[in-house]
N, C-alpha and C positions, 0 to 999 in steps of 0.2 A: 371523752370520747362525748361529741355533740351527737345530738338524735337525727335521724334523717327526715323528718318531720317537725313541723312548727303550728302553733295555734298563735294567727296576729290580730293584730289592734288596726285601727286606720291607720292609714300612711301609705298604702301599695298602691302598683300601677296598672292601668289596664294596657292590654297588650290586644292589639287588633292583628287579624290578617286578612291575606285574600278572600274575595268572594267563591261562592262555591260551583261545580264547574256544570251544574245542569242548565238548562235554558229553557224558558219556557215559550211554548207553541200555541199559535193559534190565539183568541182575542186574549183579552186581559179579564182576568178571573181576581176574586177575592181573596186576598193575600192570607197566606196562611200565618200561623202561630208562631210566635218567636220562641222556640223551646230555651228555656233556664235553668242548669243543673246546679244543683249547689252539693255541695260537699262539706260535710259535715261531721260533727260527734255529739254526744251528749259530755264526754269527757273534757272536752276543750272550754275552756273558761270563756271564750269569744263565741262561741259558736251560737249559744242562743239570740242574743240581738239579729244574727242575721237569719235563725227560724222565723223570728217574728216580722222580718222585710219580707222575705220570702211566702209566709202567709199572707201579709196582707197584698204582696204583690199579684199572687194568686187569686183573692177575692177582688182584684179588683181598684185596690183603694186609690191609686196612683193617676187614675185617672188617663191611660196612654192610649194612643188614639189606633194600636193595633192588638189582635188579640195575643197571650201569652201563656206559655204552656208551662208550671214549675214541676221539678222533678227533682228530691232530697235524696240524696245517696249518704247513708251513714257508714262513713270508714272504720275499721277494727284497730287503727295503729295507736289509739288514745286507749284501748281496754288495759293495758297494762300501769296504767296508770291510777289506778283506785276506784274506779268505775267501770265496769264493762255496759257499754251500749246495746241495749236489748235488740237492737233493730241494726246493729253494727255489722258488716260482713266484710268478709277478703274479696269477696266477689268485685264490690265498690270502691275498695283498694286499688285493685288492680286496674279498674277501670279509668282511676283517676290519674294513677300512675301514663296510662297512655295518653293522656290529655299532657301532663306534663311532660313526656317524650316530645309528640307532637306540637305544643307550643314553645318549646326547646326552652321551657325552665329549669331551675335549678334542684327544686326541690320540694315534696308535696307540704300542704297545709293546711289549715282550716282556721277558718272558714273560706270556703274558695267557689265563687260564682263562674261557670262557664258559660258562655252564651252562643246559642247554635255551632259549637263544637270550634268554635274563631276565635273570640275574644274571651281575657278572665280578668278579674277584679278580685280585692277582697270581697266577700260578702257582706261585712255590715257598713260596706261603702255606697250608701245609698243611691248618692250622684251618678258615681262610678256605672253601677248598674245599670243605672236608668239609659243613661249616654249611652252603654254598648247597644242595649235595647231598639235604641232608638236608632243606631247607626247599621243595623243587622239590614243585610241586602234582603230584599222582599223578593219573596217566591208564591207564584199559586198554591191556592189552599186545596189539596187535594180531596175529592170528592168518594170519599169512602164509607162503605156502610159495614155494620160490625153485628154480630148475633152471637149472644151468650148463653152457654149452656152448661149443666152440672153434672154431668155422665157420672159423677160418683161424689159422695158428701165431701169429700178432700179436692176434689180438683175441678178448675173453672177452664171450661174449654171456648175459646174466643177466635171467630170466624170472621175473618176480612176480604171485602172485595170493592174493586172500583179503580179509580185512575187515579196516577199520582200525581197527573197535573203537571209535571214538571220531566223534562227528557234526562233520561239517566245513559254517558257516555260508554266506552267499552270497559270504562274500567269500573264499573259497576255498583253497587250501593246495596247495604243490607235493609230490609224494611223491621225498623225493633218493635216488641210491644211492651209497654211497661205496665205495671199494675201498681199502682198507688194508694195509700190509705190517709186520710184525715181524720182529725179531731183525738191525738193520742197526746196519752197525760201522764209522765211519768213521775213521782218521787225520785228524786237521787237523794242520798244519804251520805255516798262518799265522793271524792273525786274534787276535779278543781269546781266544779258544782255543788257542791256539798250543800244539803240543806234547800236545794232550789226545786222546786215544782217546775218541768220543762213540758213545753206545750210544742208540740211538730205534725207539722200539715206537707201533705204530698210526699212524704215517706216510701221512696220505690220498696216495695216488697216482693217484685218479683221481675224480672226483664230476659225477654227473650228474643230471639230474632225468627219474624215470621219466615221471609223467605232472602234471595238472593236475587236479583235483577241486574241486565246488563243491557246493553244497544235499546233500550225500552224507550216507546214514545210517548209524549205526556198524553197522549188520548188510550193507549194500550189499556185494558182493566188487568189487572192483576188481583191473586186471591191464594189465602192460606190461611191455617190453621195452627194453633199453638193450643197445648196443656199446661195449665199454671196449676204447680201443686198449692193448696191454700193450707191456712194456719190456724188453728184453735181458735176461736171464738169468730170467726171471718165473718163479716158484717158488708154486705155489700153497700150499703146506704149510707158507706162512710168512706166507699173506695171507687177509685175510677180508671180508667185506660187512657194510656196516651200514646198515638201510633206514630213512629218520627222516621223517615228515611235518612241515614247516614253512608258517607262513603267512605273509603280506606284513609281518607286522612282526616277523619273523624267530623268532619264539616257537615252540617244538618240543613237539608235543602227541601224538607216539607214535614208538616205535621197536622195531626188532628185530636183532640181529645172527644173523649165518651164517656157521661154517668153510666154507672151499673144501674140496672132495674132494682128497686129497692126490695122486693121479694124474690132474688134471685137464688 
């Protein structure tokens, strides 16, 4: 019996879909960052190459003319293949399955890159994901402000307020908050990457809905607060917050990145 997932090498195709449903109002403003989501696993032999490319992308090594937010989700369906990914989660597998359905794909695979929730390609195909980023529809950048507090040692409270700068129609959209971590290094003694030292950046550790908005004008102010549970040895200097707006078709049409204070 064949497995329901695959670990792919180069040779896949990019699939693009129609633009988002939101419309800009008012004057032209700075373009929002393009959200690039990687679905990966330390148990997949070809994922480390994609992780390296995403690290470079997030650092700005490709000299793109538009900002990018990278988010890496480690799925858990490789965990039975000899190595359990310490950052793997069924939550990210469910998220990838939603994209598989929305993009009308046949199967889950790693490494997969999804751009703005609308186009996908193999995560280790540099030309393909750079092309998808370049082709992504531009949206105005949100003008959000964020405050961070630690109400308890094991909780990070994130409060967001500001304008989305993009009109949200009657179908509505979710405003999502992702907490990610950089600079993760893992010795891998088992599985397809046995004997390798794996480096991971932009690894999503928490993802929560800030609020749901509908019939929302571009200039209207929204606000919300989420409490994110923290992990042992949390280090705010290695972490960041990404806020993005996603409709029920999983299209993303606005995002903003925040660095966390070093002394949080």
